[in-house]
Legacy VTK file of the C-alpha trace (Angstrom):
# vtk DataFile Version 3.0
C-alpha trace
ASCII
DATASET POLYDATA
POINTS 81 float
107.335 98.624 131.019
110.556 100.320 129.893
110.788 98.062 126.806
107.236 98.963 125.773
108.037 102.671 126.129
111.237 102.176 124.140
109.351 100.343 121.375
106.684 103.054 121.312
109.375 105.722 120.765
111.085 103.758 117.970
109.994 104.979 114.545
110.133 101.605 112.847
108.363 99.542 115.512
104.656 99.340 114.652
101.959 99.281 117.306
101.014 95.820 116.039
104.415 94.490 117.164
103.777 95.804 120.681
100.357 94.159 120.651
101.815 90.836 119.484
104.558 90.826 122.121
102.784 92.418 125.082
99.047 92.275 124.307
98.632 96.063 124.400
96.564 97.717 121.670
97.431 101.184 120.359
94.972 102.886 122.782
96.516 100.875 125.644
100.003 102.042 124.625
98.764 105.635 124.484
97.378 105.324 128.030
100.617 103.728 129.223
102.679 106.514 127.666
100.382 109.200 129.103
100.738 107.791 132.614
104.511 107.182 132.470
105.850 110.215 130.608
105.987 113.835 131.630
103.300 115.945 129.967
105.651 117.594 127.451
107.326 114.274 126.544
103.910 112.687 125.978
102.816 115.576 123.726
106.062 115.296 121.749
105.589 111.537 121.376
101.964 111.884 120.245
102.932 114.523 117.680
105.702 112.238 116.457
103.642 109.055 116.023
100.294 110.503 114.930
99.795 109.537 111.315
103.312 108.108 110.984
103.122 105.307 108.421
105.928 103.300 110.015
103.971 102.978 113.292
101.002 101.287 111.567
101.429 98.147 109.477
98.445 99.027 107.274
100.124 102.312 106.263
103.664 100.955 106.073
105.509 100.482 102.810
105.479 96.711 102.133
109.197 96.858 101.190
110.055 97.535 104.863
110.106 94.235 106.681
112.673 94.909 109.409
112.300 96.773 112.671
115.459 98.840 112.398
117.566 100.725 109.889
120.163 98.499 108.225
122.921 100.935 109.268
121.730 101.093 112.891
123.765 98.099 114.016
127.210 98.424 112.482
129.730 95.619 112.776
132.866 96.970 114.395
136.241 95.812 113.167
138.468 94.299 115.832
141.414 96.673 115.455
144.712 95.190 116.578
143.265 92.794 119.106
LINES 1 82
81 0 1 2 3 4 5 6 7 8 9 10 11 12 13 14 15 16 17 18 19 20 21 22 23 24 25 26 27 28 29 30 31 32 33 34 35 36 37 38 39 40 41 42 43 44 45 46 47 48 49 50 51 52 53 54 55 56 57 58 59 60 61 62 63 64 65 66 67 68 69 70 71 72 73 74 75 76 77 78 79 80
């Protein structure tokens, strides 16, 4: 449940990825979010994802094929160890 909520909040994770992994359609995710978030958090989430191209594969720029920003996971240098 927590991973689905996390994926729903992520800007670059499309609803189709959640459906592929967990079998939940976009309306199912909306119901899940409504029942597991506080009212204000749900409203903020809905405002954030409504119409967002990155949350829908059909609207997404075809040049974006990864689920995260390339600078999100930085390799840390092993300093002096």
